[in-house]
PQR file with spaces between the fields and no chain letter, atoms N, CA, C, O and H, PARSE charges and radii, in Angstrom:
ATOM       1  N    MET     1       0.845   -1.182    0.000 -0.4000 1.5000
ATOM       2  CA   MET     1       0.000    0.000    0.000 -0.0000 2.0000
ATOM       3  C    MET     1       0.885    1.238    0.000  0.5500 1.7000
ATOM       4  O    MET     1       1.829    1.333    0.784 -0.5500 1.4000
ATOM       5  N    SER     2       0.585    2.165   -0.861 -0.4000 1.5000
ATOM       6  CA   SER     2       1.329    3.415   -0.942 -0.0000 2.0000
ATOM       7  C    SER     2       1.032    4.294    0.264  0.5500 1.7000
ATOM       8  O    SER     2      -0.083    4.293    0.784 -0.5500 1.4000
ATOM       9  H    SER     2      -0.183    2.087   -1.497  0.4000 1.0000
ATOM      10  N    GLU     3       2.044    5.047    0.708 -0.4000 1.5000
ATOM      11  CA   GLU     3       1.834    5.942    1.837 -0.0000 2.0000
ATOM      12  C    GLU     3       0.780    6.986    1.511  0.5500 1.7000
ATOM      13  O    GLU     3       0.145    7.507    2.427 -0.5500 1.4000
ATOM      14  H    GLU     3       2.951    5.047    0.285  0.4000 1.0000
ATOM      15  N    HIS     4       0.569    7.315    0.235 -0.4000 1.5000
ATOM      16  CA   HIS     4      -0.425    8.303   -0.149 -0.0000 2.0000
ATOM      17  C    HIS     4      -1.838    7.769    0.026  0.5500 1.7000
ATOM      18  O    HIS     4      -2.784    8.555    0.086 -0.5500 1.4000
ATOM      19  H    HIS     4       1.085    6.892   -0.510  0.4000 1.0000
ATOM      20  N    ASN     5      -2.008    6.454    0.108 -0.4000 1.5000
ATOM      21  CA   ASN     5      -3.320    5.857    0.274 -0.0000 2.0000
ATOM      22  C    ASN     5      -3.659    5.570    1.731  0.5500 1.7000
ATOM      23  O    ASN     5      -4.741    5.059    2.021 -0.5500 1.4000
ATOM      24  H    ASN     5      -1.240    5.815    0.059  0.4000 1.0000
ATOM      25  N    VAL     6      -2.767    5.885    2.640 -0.4000 1.5000
ATOM      26  CA   VAL     6      -2.977    5.624    4.051 -0.0000 2.0000
ATOM      27  C    VAL     6      -3.955    6.661    4.605  0.5500 1.7000
ATOM      28  O    VAL     6      -3.848    7.850    4.303 -0.5500 1.4000
ATOM      29  H    VAL     6      -1.888    6.300    2.405  0.4000 1.0000
ATOM      30  N    LYS     7      -4.903    6.203    5.415 -0.4000 1.5000
ATOM      31  CA   LYS     7      -5.876    7.100    6.020 -0.0000 2.0000
ATOM      32  C    LYS     7      -5.157    8.120    6.904  0.5500 1.7000
ATOM      33  O    LYS     7      -4.215    7.779    7.619 -0.5500 1.4000
ATOM      34  H    LYS     7      -4.990    5.237    5.661  0.4000 1.0000
ATOM      35  N    THR     8      -5.607    9.365    6.848 -0.4000 1.5000
ATOM      36  CA   THR     8      -5.033   10.408    7.680 -0.0000 2.0000
ATOM      37  C    THR     8      -5.278   10.055    9.144  0.5500 1.7000
ATOM      38  O    THR     8      -6.398    9.729    9.536 -0.5500 1.4000
ATOM      39  H    THR     8      -6.373    9.642    6.268  0.4000 1.0000
ATOM      40  N    GLN     9      -4.218   10.126    9.945 -0.4000 1.5000
ATOM      41  CA   GLN     9      -4.335    9.843   11.362 -0.0000 2.0000
ATOM      42  C    GLN     9      -3.903   11.058   12.155  0.5500 1.7000
ATOM      43  O    GLN     9      -3.065   11.849   11.723 -0.5500 1.4000
ATOM      44  H    GLN     9      -3.308   10.391    9.626  0.4000 1.0000
ATOM      45  N    PHE    10      -4.498   11.181   13.321 -0.4000 1.5000
ATOM      46  CA   PHE    10      -4.167   12.272   14.216 -0.0000 2.0000
ATOM      47  C    PHE    10      -3.742   11.704   15.552  0.5500 1.7000
ATOM      48  O    PHE    10      -4.195   10.639   15.973 -0.5500 1.4000
ATOM      49  H    PHE    10      -5.179   10.538   13.672  0.4000 1.0000
ATOM      50  N    VAL    11      -2.860   12.440   16.210 -0.4000 1.5000
ATOM      51  CA   VAL    11      -2.355   12.022   17.505 -0.0000 2.0000
ATOM      52  C    VAL    11      -2.428   13.205   18.457  0.5500 1.7000
ATOM      53  O    VAL    11      -2.416   14.363   18.037 -0.5500 1.4000
ATOM      54  H    VAL    11      -2.492   13.304   15.868  0.4000 1.0000
ATOM      55  N    VAL    12      -2.503   12.897   19.733 -0.4000 1.5000
ATOM      56  CA   VAL    12      -2.439   13.943   20.746 -0.0000 2.0000
ATOM      57  C    VAL    12      -1.172   13.707   21.555  0.5500 1.7000
ATOM      58  O    VAL    12      -0.860   12.574   21.919 -0.5500 1.4000
ATOM      59  H    VAL    12      -2.513   11.957   20.073  0.4000 1.0000
ATOM      60  N    CYS    13      -0.450   14.777   21.832 -0.4000 1.5000
ATOM      61  CA   CYS    13       0.785   14.681   22.604 -0.0000 2.0000
ATOM      62  C    CYS    13       0.435   14.476   24.076  0.5500 1.7000
ATOM      63  O    CYS    13      -0.340   15.242   24.648 -0.5500 1.4000
ATOM      64  H    CYS    13      -0.703   15.698   21.536  0.4000 1.0000
ATOM      65  N    ILE    14       1.005   13.445   24.682 -0.4000 1.5000
ATOM      66  CA   ILE    14       0.759   13.163   26.101 -0.0000 2.0000
ATOM      67  C    ILE    14       2.011   13.339   26.950  0.5500 1.7000
ATOM      68  O    ILE    14       1.962   13.222   28.175 -0.5500 1.4000
ATOM      69  H    ILE    14       1.634   12.822   24.218  0.4000 1.0000
ATOM      70  N    ASN    15       3.138   13.621   26.290 -0.4000 1.5000
ATOM      71  CA   ASN    15       4.404   13.741   27.009 -0.0000 2.0000
ATOM      72  C    ASN    15       5.362   14.552   26.142  0.5500 1.7000
ATOM      73  O    ASN    15       5.587   14.208   24.981 -0.5500 1.4000
ATOM      74  H    ASN    15       3.178   13.716   25.295  0.4000 1.0000
ATOM      75  N    ASN    16       5.921   15.613   26.688 -0.4000 1.5000
ATOM      76  CA   ASN    16       6.884   16.392   25.910 -0.0000 2.0000
ATOM      77  C    ASN    16       8.253   16.453   26.584  0.5500 1.7000
ATOM      78  O    ASN    16       9.037   17.368   26.331 -0.5500 1.4000
ATOM      79  H    ASN    16       5.739   15.892   27.630  0.4000 1.0000
ATOM      80  N    ASP    17       8.534   15.471   27.446 -0.4000 1.5000
ATOM      81  CA   ASP    17       9.846   15.405   28.105 -0.0000 2.0000
ATOM      82  C    ASP    17      10.951   15.476   27.056  0.5500 1.7000
ATOM      83  O    ASP    17      10.913   14.759   26.056 -0.5500 1.4000
ATOM      84  H    ASP    17       7.897   14.728   27.652  0.4000 1.0000
ATOM      85  N    ASN    18      11.927   16.335   27.285 -0.4000 1.5000
ATOM      86  CA   ASN    18      13.070   16.575   26.404 -0.0000 2.0000
ATOM      87  C    ASN    18      12.703   17.325   25.128  0.5500 1.7000
ATOM      88  O    ASN    18      13.574   17.584   24.298 -0.5500 1.4000
ATOM      89  H    ASN    18      11.958   16.917   28.097  0.4000 1.0000
ATOM      90  N    TYR    19      11.420   17.683   24.953 -0.4000 1.5000
ATOM      91  CA   TYR    19      10.981   18.383   23.740 -0.0000 2.0000
ATOM      92  C    TYR    19      10.013   19.521   24.074  0.5500 1.7000
ATOM      93  O    TYR    19       9.128   19.819   23.272 -0.5500 1.4000
ATOM      94  H    TYR    19      10.712   17.473   25.627  0.4000 1.0000
ATOM      95  N    SER    20      10.155   20.149   25.213 -0.4000 1.5000
ATOM      96  CA   SER    20       9.167   21.139   25.660 -0.0000 2.0000
ATOM      97  C    SER    20       9.061   22.346   24.723  0.5500 1.7000
ATOM      98  O    SER    20       8.004   22.976   24.665 -0.5500 1.4000
ATOM      99  H    SER    20      10.874   19.906   25.864  0.4000 1.0000
ATOM     100  N    ALA    21      10.114   22.681   23.998 -0.4000 1.5000
ATOM     101  CA   ALA    21      10.049   23.804   23.057 -0.0000 2.0000
ATOM     102  C    ALA    21       9.402   23.392   21.735  0.5500 1.7000
ATOM     103  O    ALA    21       8.975   24.246   20.958 -0.5500 1.4000
ATOM     104  H    ALA    21      10.972   22.170   24.046  0.4000 1.0000
ATOM     105  N    SER    22       9.332   22.090   21.483 -0.4000 1.5000
ATOM     106  CA   SER    22       8.852   21.598   20.188 -0.0000 2.0000
ATOM     107  C    SER    22       7.461   20.992   20.220  0.5500 1.7000
ATOM     108  O    SER    22       6.757   20.999   19.210 -0.5500 1.4000
ATOM     109  H    SER    22       9.679   21.397   22.115  0.4000 1.0000
ATOM     110  N    LEU    23       7.059   20.470   21.368 -0.4000 1.5000
ATOM     111  CA   LEU    23       5.769   19.789   21.483 -0.0000 2.0000
ATOM     112  C    LEU    23       4.969   20.359   22.642  0.5500 1.7000
ATOM     113  O    LEU    23       5.530   20.724   23.675 -0.5500 1.4000
ATOM     114  H    LEU    23       7.630   20.465   22.189  0.4000 1.0000
ATOM     115  N    GLU    24       3.660   20.434   22.467 -0.4000 1.5000
ATOM     116  CA   GLU    24       2.761   20.875   23.529 -0.0000 2.0000
ATOM     117  C    GLU    24       1.894   19.703   23.966  0.5500 1.7000
ATOM     118  O    GLU    24       1.233   19.069   23.143 -0.5500 1.4000
ATOM     119  H    GLU    24       3.204   20.137   21.628  0.4000 1.0000
ATOM     120  N    VAL    25       1.899   19.418   25.266 -0.4000 1.5000
ATOM     121  CA   VAL    25       1.047   18.368   25.806 -0.0000 2.0000
ATOM     122  C    VAL    25      -0.409   18.774   25.571  0.5500 1.7000
ATOM     123  O    VAL    25      -0.757   19.947   25.707 -0.5500 1.4000
ATOM     124  H    VAL    25       2.435   19.933   25.935  0.4000 1.0000
ATOM     125  N    ARG    26      -1.242   17.825   25.226 -0.4000 1.5000
ATOM     126  CA   ARG    26      -2.670   17.969   24.926 -0.0000 2.0000
ATOM     127  C    ARG    26      -2.946   18.597   23.557  0.5500 1.7000
ATOM     128  O    ARG    26      -4.105   18.859   23.237 -0.5500 1.4000
ATOM     129  H    ARG    26      -0.959   16.872   25.115  0.4000 1.0000
ATOM     130  N    LYS    27      -1.926   18.843   22.750 -0.4000 1.5000
ATOM     131  CA   LYS    27      -2.137   19.406   21.416 -0.0000 2.0000
ATOM     132  C    LYS    27      -2.289   18.271   20.401  0.5500 1.7000
ATOM     133  O    LYS    27      -1.629   17.237   20.504 -0.5500 1.4000
ATOM     134  H    LYS    27      -0.984   18.630   23.010  0.4000 1.0000
ATOM     135  N    ILE    28      -3.165   18.482   19.426 -0.4000 1.5000
ATOM     136  CA   ILE    28      -3.398   17.503   18.365 -0.0000 2.0000
ATOM     137  C    ILE    28      -2.440   17.785   17.216  0.5500 1.7000
ATOM     138  O    ILE    28      -2.294   18.925   16.774 -0.5500 1.4000
ATOM     139  H    ILE    28      -3.701   19.322   19.342  0.4000 1.0000
ATOM     140  N    TYR    29      -1.792   16.728   16.741 -0.4000 1.5000
ATOM     141  CA   TYR    29      -0.870   16.803   15.610 -0.0000 2.0000
ATOM     142  C    TYR    29      -1.304   15.790   14.560  0.5500 1.7000
ATOM     143  O    TYR    29      -1.871   14.749   14.893 -0.5500 1.4000
ATOM     144  H    TYR    29      -1.910   15.802   17.100  0.4000 1.0000
ATOM     145  N    GLN    30      -1.038   16.094   13.290 -0.4000 1.5000
ATOM     146  CA   GLN    30      -1.296   15.123   12.233 -0.0000 2.0000
ATOM     147  C    GLN    30      -0.083   14.217   12.107  0.5500 1.7000
ATOM     148  O    GLN    30       1.052   14.685   12.017 -0.5500 1.4000
ATOM     149  H    GLN    30      -0.577   16.940   13.020  0.4000 1.0000
ATOM     150  N    ASP    31      -0.333   12.928   12.100 -0.4000 1.5000
ATOM     151  CA   ASP    31       0.708   11.913   11.925 -0.0000 2.0000
ATOM     152  C    ASP    31       1.048   11.856   10.439  0.5500 1.7000
ATOM     153  O    ASP    31       0.183   11.568    9.612 -0.5500 1.4000
ATOM     154  H    ASP    31      -1.255   12.547   12.173  0.4000 1.0000
ATOM     155  N    ILE    32       2.298   12.127   10.101 -0.4000 1.5000
ATOM     156  CA   ILE    32       2.751   12.053    8.719 -0.0000 2.0000
ATOM     157  C    ILE    32       3.337   10.657    8.520  0.5500 1.7000
ATOM     158  O    ILE    32       4.348   10.326    9.139 -0.5500 1.4000
ATOM     159  H    ILE    32       3.001   12.361   10.773  0.4000 1.0000
ATOM     160  N    PRO    33       2.725    9.836    7.673 -0.5600 1.5000
ATOM     161  CA   PRO    33       3.182    8.458    7.505  0.2800 2.0000
ATOM     162  C    PRO    33       4.677    8.369    7.161  0.5500 1.7000
ATOM     163  O    PRO    33       5.162    9.050    6.258 -0.5500 1.4000
ATOM     164  N    ASP    34       5.383    7.525    7.895 -0.4000 1.5000
ATOM     165  CA   ASP    34       6.814    7.300    7.671 -0.0000 2.0000
ATOM     166  C    ASP    34       7.116    5.885    8.147  0.5500 1.7000
ATOM     167  O    ASP    34       7.367    5.656    9.330 -0.5500 1.4000
ATOM     168  H    ASP    34       4.989    6.972    8.629  0.4000 1.0000
ATOM     169  N    THR    35       7.088    4.937    7.208 -0.4000 1.5000
ATOM     170  CA   THR    35       7.247    3.532    7.576 -0.0000 2.0000
ATOM     171  C    THR    35       8.623    3.228    8.172  0.5500 1.7000
ATOM     172  O    THR    35       8.730    2.398    9.075 -0.5500 1.4000
ATOM     173  H    THR    35       6.884    5.123    6.247  0.4000 1.0000
ATOM     174  N    LYS    36       9.660    3.879    7.687 -0.4000 1.5000
ATOM     175  CA   LYS    36      11.001    3.639    8.245 -0.0000 2.0000
ATOM     176  C    LYS    36      11.082    4.137    9.687  0.5500 1.7000
ATOM     177  O    LYS    36      11.690    3.482   10.534 -0.5500 1.4000
ATOM     178  H    LYS    36       9.572    4.554    6.954  0.4000 1.0000
ATOM     179  N    ALA    37      10.475    5.287    9.971 -0.4000 1.5000
ATOM     180  CA   ALA    37      10.456    5.821   11.334 -0.0000 2.0000
ATOM     181  C    ALA    37       9.683    4.885   12.257  0.5500 1.7000
ATOM     182  O    ALA    37      10.101    4.628   13.386 -0.5500 1.4000
ATOM     183  H    ALA    37       9.981    5.819    9.283  0.4000 1.0000
ATOM     184  N    ALA    38       8.551    4.379   11.768 -0.4000 1.5000
ATOM     185  CA   ALA    38       7.722    3.491   12.574 -0.0000 2.0000
ATOM     186  C    ALA    38       8.478    2.227   12.987  0.5500 1.7000
ATOM     187  O    ALA    38       8.257    1.697   14.075 -0.5500 1.4000
ATOM     188  H    ALA    38       8.211    4.588   10.851  0.4000 1.0000
ATOM     189  N    GLU    39       9.359    1.752   12.125 -0.4000 1.5000
ATOM     190  CA   GLU    39      10.170    0.577   12.453 -0.0000 2.0000
ATOM     191  C    GLU    39      11.045    0.823   13.681  0.5500 1.7000
ATOM     192  O    GLU    39      11.451   -0.117   14.364 -0.5500 1.4000
ATOM     193  H    GLU    39       9.538    2.183   11.241  0.4000 1.0000
ATOM     194  N    HIS    40      11.328    2.094   13.952 -0.4000 1.5000
ATOM     195  CA   HIS    40      12.176    2.472   15.084 -0.0000 2.0000
ATOM     196  C    HIS    40      11.358    3.102   16.211  0.5500 1.7000
ATOM     197  O    HIS    40      11.908    3.774   17.084 -0.5500 1.4000
ATOM     198  H    HIS    40      10.998    2.857   13.397  0.4000 1.0000
ATOM     199  N    HIS    41      10.033    2.880   16.186 -0.4000 1.5000
ATOM     200  CA   HIS    41       9.103    3.391   17.198 -0.0000 2.0000
ATOM     201  C    HIS    41       9.136    4.908   17.292  0.5500 1.7000
ATOM     202  O    HIS    41       9.077    5.486   18.377 -0.5500 1.4000
ATOM     203  H    HIS    41       9.587    2.335   15.477  0.4000 1.0000
ATOM     204  N    LEU    42       9.232    5.541   16.118 -0.4000 1.5000
ATOM     205  CA   LEU    42       9.198    7.001   16.028 -0.0000 2.0000
ATOM     206  C    LEU    42       7.983    7.425   15.219  0.5500 1.7000
ATOM     207  O    LEU    42       7.451    6.649   14.426 -0.5500 1.4000
ATOM     208  H    LEU    42       9.279    5.071   15.236  0.4000 1.0000
ATOM     209  N    ILE    43       7.550    8.657   15.424 -0.4000 1.5000
ATOM     210  CA   ILE    43       6.416    9.212   14.703 -0.0000 2.0000
ATOM     211  C    ILE    43       6.837   10.572   14.140  0.5500 1.7000
ATOM     212  O    ILE    43       7.576   11.319   14.782 -0.5500 1.4000
ATOM     213  H    ILE    43       7.981    9.288   16.068  0.4000 1.0000
ATOM     214  N    ARG    44       6.361   10.877   12.943 -0.4000 1.5000
ATOM     215  CA   ARG    44       6.705   12.147   12.298 -0.0000 2.0000
ATOM     216  C    ARG    44       5.499   13.082   12.380  0.5500 1.7000
ATOM     217  O    ARG    44       4.409   12.743   11.918 -0.5500 1.4000
ATOM     218  H    ARG    44       5.761   10.270   12.422  0.4000 1.0000
ATOM     219  N    VAL    45       5.702   14.257   12.970 -0.4000 1.5000
ATOM     220  CA   VAL    45       4.660   15.278   13.060 -0.0000 2.0000
ATOM     221  C    VAL    45       5.265   16.647   12.754  0.5500 1.7000
ATOM     222  O    VAL    45       6.477   16.840   12.845 -0.5500 1.4000
ATOM     223  H    VAL    45       6.587   14.532   13.345  0.4000 1.0000
ATOM     224  N    ILE    46       4.397   17.594   12.388 -0.4000 1.5000
ATOM     225  CA   ILE    46       4.824   18.987   12.239 -0.0000 2.0000
ATOM     226  C    ILE    46       4.739   19.585   13.642  0.5500 1.7000
ATOM     227  O    ILE    46       3.662   19.663   14.234 -0.5500 1.4000
ATOM     228  H    ILE    46       3.412   17.437   12.314  0.4000 1.0000
ATOM     229  N    ASP    47       5.881   19.999   14.159 -0.4000 1.5000
ATOM     230  CA   ASP    47       5.911   20.500   15.537 -0.0000 2.0000
ATOM     231  C    ASP    47       5.752   22.016   15.582  0.5500 1.7000
ATOM     232  O    ASP    47       5.348   22.635   14.597 -0.5500 1.4000
ATOM     233  H    ASP    47       6.755   19.936   13.678  0.4000 1.0000
ATOM     234  N    GLU    48       6.069   22.605   16.722 -0.4000 1.5000
ATOM     235  CA   GLU    48       5.886   24.039   16.923 -0.0000 2.0000
ATOM     236  C    GLU    48       6.804   24.891   16.054  0.5500 1.7000
ATOM     237  O    GLU    48       6.557   26.087   15.896 -0.5500 1.4000
ATOM     238  H    GLU    48       6.397   22.103   17.522  0.4000 1.0000
ATOM     239  N    SER    49       7.850   24.307   15.491 -0.4000 1.5000
ATOM     240  CA   SER    49       8.744   25.048   14.587 -0.0000 2.0000
ATOM     241  C    SER    49       8.163   25.088   13.165  0.5500 1.7000
ATOM     242  O    SER    49       8.737   25.706   12.268 -0.5500 1.4000
ATOM     243  H    SER    49       8.051   23.336   15.619  0.4000 1.0000
ATOM     244  N    GLN    50       7.014   24.418   12.974 -0.4000 1.5000
ATOM     245  CA   GLN    50       6.350   24.300   11.675 -0.0000 2.0000
ATOM     246  C    GLN    50       7.130   23.433   10.686  0.5500 1.7000
ATOM     247  O    GLN    50       6.921   23.527    9.477 -0.5500 1.4000
ATOM     248  H    GLN    50       6.547   23.916   13.702  0.4000 1.0000
ATOM     249  N    GLU    51       8.015   22.601   11.193 -0.4000 1.5000
ATOM     250  CA   GLU    51       8.772   21.635   10.388 -0.0000 2.0000
ATOM     251  C    GLU    51       8.403   20.238   10.859  0.5500 1.7000
ATOM     252  O    GLU    51       7.974   20.053   11.998 -0.5500 1.4000
ATOM     253  H    GLU    51       8.185   22.525   12.176  0.4000 1.0000
ATOM     254  N    ASP    52       8.570   19.245    9.974 -0.4000 1.5000
ATOM     255  CA   ASP    52       8.288   17.876   10.413 -0.0000 2.0000
ATOM     256  C    ASP    52       9.543   17.249   11.000  0.5500 1.7000
ATOM     257  O    ASP    52      10.629   17.321   10.425 -0.5500 1.4000
ATOM     258  H    ASP    52       8.917   19.395    9.049  0.4000 1.0000
ATOM     259  N    TYR    53       9.361   16.636   12.157 -0.4000 1.5000
ATOM     260  CA   TYR    53      10.445   15.980   12.867 -0.0000 2.0000
ATOM     261  C    TYR    53       9.959   14.660   13.436  0.5500 1.7000
ATOM     262  O    TYR    53       8.757   14.411   13.535 -0.5500 1.4000
ATOM     263  H    TYR    53       8.479   16.578   12.624  0.4000 1.0000
ATOM     264  N    LEU    54      10.910   13.822   13.805 -0.4000 1.5000
ATOM     265  CA   LEU    54      10.602   12.528   14.418 -0.0000 2.0000
ATOM     266  C    LEU    54      10.656   12.644   15.939  0.5500 1.7000
ATOM     267  O    LEU    54      11.523   13.309   16.507 -0.5500 1.4000
ATOM     268  H    LEU    54      11.886   14.024   13.725  0.4000 1.0000
ATOM     269  N    TYR    55       9.702   11.976   16.571 -0.4000 1.5000
ATOM     270  CA   TYR    55       9.641   11.932   18.033 -0.0000 2.0000
ATOM     271  C    TYR    55       9.298   10.510   18.462  0.5500 1.7000
ATOM     272  O    TYR    55       8.770    9.736   17.663 -0.5500 1.4000
ATOM     273  H    TYR    55       8.999   11.436   16.110  0.4000 1.0000
ATOM     274  N    PRO    56       9.590   10.158   19.710 -0.5600 1.5000
ATOM     275  CA   PRO    56       9.214    8.819   20.193  0.2800 2.0000
ATOM     276  C    PRO    56       7.692    8.647   20.140  0.5500 1.7000
ATOM     277  O    PRO    56       6.940    9.520   20.574 -0.5500 1.4000
ATOM     278  N    GLU    57       7.260    7.519   19.607 -0.4000 1.5000
ATOM     279  CA   GLU    57       5.810    7.286   19.501 -0.0000 2.0000
ATOM     280  C    GLU    57       5.154    7.244   20.880  0.5500 1.7000
ATOM     281  O    GLU    57       3.950    7.473   20.994 -0.5500 1.4000
ATOM     282  H    GLU    57       7.871    6.810   19.254  0.4000 1.0000
ATOM     283  N    SER    58       5.925    6.955   21.925 -0.4000 1.5000
ATOM     284  CA   SER    58       5.378    6.904   23.287 -0.0000 2.0000
ATOM     285  C    SER    58       4.932    8.278   23.786  0.5500 1.7000
ATOM     286  O    SER    58       4.272    8.375   24.821 -0.5500 1.4000
ATOM     287  H    SER    58       6.903    6.769   21.833  0.4000 1.0000
ATOM     288  N    HIS    59       5.283    9.331   23.067 -0.4000 1.5000
ATOM     289  CA   HIS    59       4.880   10.688   23.453 -0.0000 2.0000
ATOM     290  C    HIS    59       3.498   11.054   22.905  0.5500 1.7000
ATOM     291  O    HIS    59       3.007   12.159   23.138 -0.5500 1.4000
ATOM     292  H    HIS    59       5.820    9.252   22.227  0.4000 1.0000
ATOM     293  N    PHE    60       2.872   10.119   22.174 -0.4000 1.5000
ATOM     294  CA   PHE    60       1.601   10.406   21.509 -0.0000 2.0000
ATOM     295  C    PHE    60       0.622    9.255   21.669  0.5500 1.7000
ATOM     296  O    PHE    60       1.008    8.112   21.914 -0.5500 1.4000
ATOM     297  H    PHE    60       3.271    9.222   21.985  0.4000 1.0000
ATOM     298  N    VAL    61      -0.651    9.586   21.525 -0.4000 1.5000
ATOM     299  CA   VAL    61      -1.719    8.592   21.480 -0.0000 2.0000
ATOM     300  C    VAL    61      -2.539    8.897   20.231  0.5500 1.7000
ATOM     301  O    VAL    61      -2.919   10.043   19.993 -0.5500 1.4000
ATOM     302  H    VAL    61      -0.964   10.514   21.326  0.4000 1.0000
ATOM     303  N    THR    62      -2.808    7.870   19.440 -0.4000 1.5000
ATOM     304  CA   THR    62      -3.634    8.036   18.243 -0.0000 2.0000
ATOM     305  C    THR    62      -5.076    8.315   18.662  0.5500 1.7000
ATOM     306  O    THR    62      -5.605    7.675   19.571 -0.5500 1.4000
ATOM     307  H    THR    62      -2.499    6.938   19.633  0.4000 1.0000
ATOM     308  N    ILE    63      -5.702    9.278   17.986 -0.4000 1.5000
ATOM     309  CA   ILE    63      -7.094    9.615   18.285 -0.0000 2.0000
ATOM     310  C    ILE    63      -7.890    9.612   16.990  0.5500 1.7000
ATOM     311  O    ILE    63      -7.332    9.740   15.900 -0.5500 1.4000
ATOM     312  H    ILE    63      -5.273    9.797   17.247  0.4000 1.0000
ATOM     313  N    GLU    64      -9.206    9.463   17.126 -0.4000 1.5000
ATOM     314  CA   GLU    64     -10.099    9.540   15.978 -0.0000 2.0000
ATOM     315  C    GLU    64     -10.894   10.822   16.104  0.5500 1.7000
ATOM     316  O    GLU    64     -11.558   11.058   17.114 -0.5500 1.4000
ATOM     317  H    GLU    64      -9.659    9.358   18.011  0.4000 1.0000
ATOM     318  N    LEU    65     -10.824   11.642   15.082 -0.4000 1.5000
ATOM     319  CA   LEU    65     -11.560   12.901   15.084 -0.0000 2.0000
ATOM     320  C    LEU    65     -12.875   12.729   14.345  0.5500 1.7000
ATOM     321  O    LEU    65     -12.965   11.927   13.416 -0.5500 1.4000
ATOM     322  H    LEU    65     -10.285   11.450   14.262  0.4000 1.0000
ATOM     323  N    PRO    66     -13.898   13.477   14.750 -0.5600 1.5000
ATOM     324  CA   PRO    66     -15.128   13.478   13.968  0.2800 2.0000
ATOM     325  C    PRO    66     -14.819   13.991   12.560  0.5500 1.7000
ATOM     326  O    PRO    66     -13.907   14.800   12.386 -0.5500 1.4000
ATOM     327  N    LYS    67     -15.558   13.538   11.568 -0.4000 1.5000
ATOM     328  CA   LYS    67     -15.318   13.909   10.162 -0.0000 2.0000
ATOM     329  C    LYS    67     -15.237   15.427    9.998  0.5500 1.7000
ATOM     330  O    LYS    67     -14.365   15.920    9.282 -0.5500 1.4000
ATOM     331  H    LYS    67     -16.298   12.881   11.709  0.4000 1.0000
ATOM     332  N    ALA    68     -16.125   16.171   10.646 -0.4000 1.5000
ATOM     333  CA   ALA    68     -16.139   17.629   10.512 -0.0000 2.0000
ATOM     334  C    ALA    68     -14.863   18.262   11.038  0.5500 1.7000
ATOM     335  O    ALA    68     -14.446   19.305   10.535 -0.5500 1.4000
ATOM     336  H    ALA    68     -16.834   15.770   11.227  0.4000 1.0000
ATOM     337  N    ALA    69     -14.235   17.660   12.031 -0.4000 1.5000
ATOM     338  CA   ALA    69     -13.008   18.215   12.621 -0.0000 2.0000
ATOM     339  C    ALA    69     -11.769   17.828   11.816  0.5500 1.7000
ATOM     340  O    ALA    69     -10.768   18.543   11.854 -0.5500 1.4000
ATOM     341  H    ALA    69     -14.574   16.812   12.439  0.4000 1.0000
ATOM     342  N    GLU    70     -11.817   16.716   11.093 -0.4000 1.5000
ATOM     343  CA   GLU    70     -10.645   16.260   10.335 -0.0000 2.0000
ATOM     344  C    GLU    70     -10.171   17.304    9.356  0.5500 1.7000
ATOM     345  O    GLU    70      -8.965   17.511    9.224 -0.5500 1.4000
ATOM     346  H    GLU    70     -12.630   16.135   11.062  0.4000 1.0000
ATOM     347  N    SER    71     -11.072   17.968    8.667 -0.4000 1.5000
ATOM     348  CA   SER    71     -10.661   18.959    7.669 -0.0000 2.0000
ATOM     349  C    SER    71      -9.968   20.152    8.307  0.5500 1.7000
ATOM     350  O    SER    71      -9.104   20.768    7.683 -0.5500 1.4000
ATOM     351  H    SER    71     -12.052   17.800    8.774  0.4000 1.0000
ATOM     352  N    VAL    72     -10.330   20.484    9.531 -0.4000 1.5000
ATOM     353  CA   VAL    72      -9.716   21.609   10.227 -0.0000 2.0000
ATOM     354  C    VAL    72      -8.284   21.271   10.623  0.5500 1.7000
ATOM     355  O    VAL    72      -7.404   22.129   10.559 -0.5500 1.4000
ATOM     356  H    VAL    72     -11.031   19.984   10.037  0.4000 1.0000
ATOM     357  N    PHE    73      -8.047   20.034   11.030 -0.4000 1.5000
ATOM     358  CA   PHE    73      -6.727   19.628   11.507 -0.0000 2.0000
ATOM     359  C    PHE    73      -5.828   19.076   10.413  0.5500 1.7000
ATOM     360  O    PHE    73      -4.624   18.933   10.626 -0.5500 1.4000
ATOM     361  H    PHE    73      -8.762   19.337   11.082  0.4000 1.0000
ATOM     362  N    SER    74      -6.377   18.765    9.261 -0.4000 1.5000
ATOM     363  CA   SER    74      -5.603   18.154    8.193 -0.0000 2.0000
ATOM     364  C    SER    74      -4.635   19.137    7.553  0.5500 1.7000
ATOM     365  O    SER    74      -4.974   20.300    7.338 -0.5500 1.4000
ATOM     366  H    SER    74      -7.355   18.881    9.088  0.4000 1.0000
ATOM     367  N    LEU    75      -3.420   18.664    7.246 -0.4000 1.5000
ATOM     368  CA   LEU    75      -2.413   19.490    6.589 -0.0000 2.0000
ATOM     369  C    LEU    75      -2.820   19.863    5.175  0.5500 1.7000
ATOM     370  O    LEU    75      -2.394   20.893    4.654 -0.5500 1.4000
ATOM     371  H    LEU    75      -3.145   17.718    7.420  0.4000 1.0000
ATOM     372  N    SER    76      -3.636   19.036    4.556 -0.4000 1.5000
ATOM     373  CA   SER    76      -4.029   19.286    3.171 -0.0000 2.0000
ATOM     374  C    SER    76      -5.186   20.263    3.055  0.5500 1.7000
ATOM     375  O    SER    76      -5.579   20.626    1.946 -0.5500 1.4000
ATOM     376  H    SER    76      -3.982   18.198    4.980  0.4000 1.0000
ATOM     377  N    ALA    77      -5.730   20.689    4.174 -0.4000 1.5000
ATOM     378  CA   ALA    77      -6.877   21.627    4.145 -0.0000 2.0000
ATOM     379  C    ALA    77      -6.437   23.027    3.765  0.5500 1.7000
ATOM     380  O    ALA    77      -7.264   23.936    3.692 -0.5500 1.4000
ATOM     381  H    ALA    77      -5.410   20.394    5.075  0.4000 1.0000
């Protein structure tokens, strides 16, 4: 399956230890698919610097947004 066909996923930050300038606890981020990062238990998100970076997946929890909210949080909107 191509990464472009992967359903858009969102995560909420639950821990910003060692990344307090880059991540906000309780903030919703869009998960940018990265299969190589996932193999190393990392997740790619656009952080507070407005750039995409890798962070430990343990710092996030996947959430499901209502359809109406997905367009607001989606990077492609």
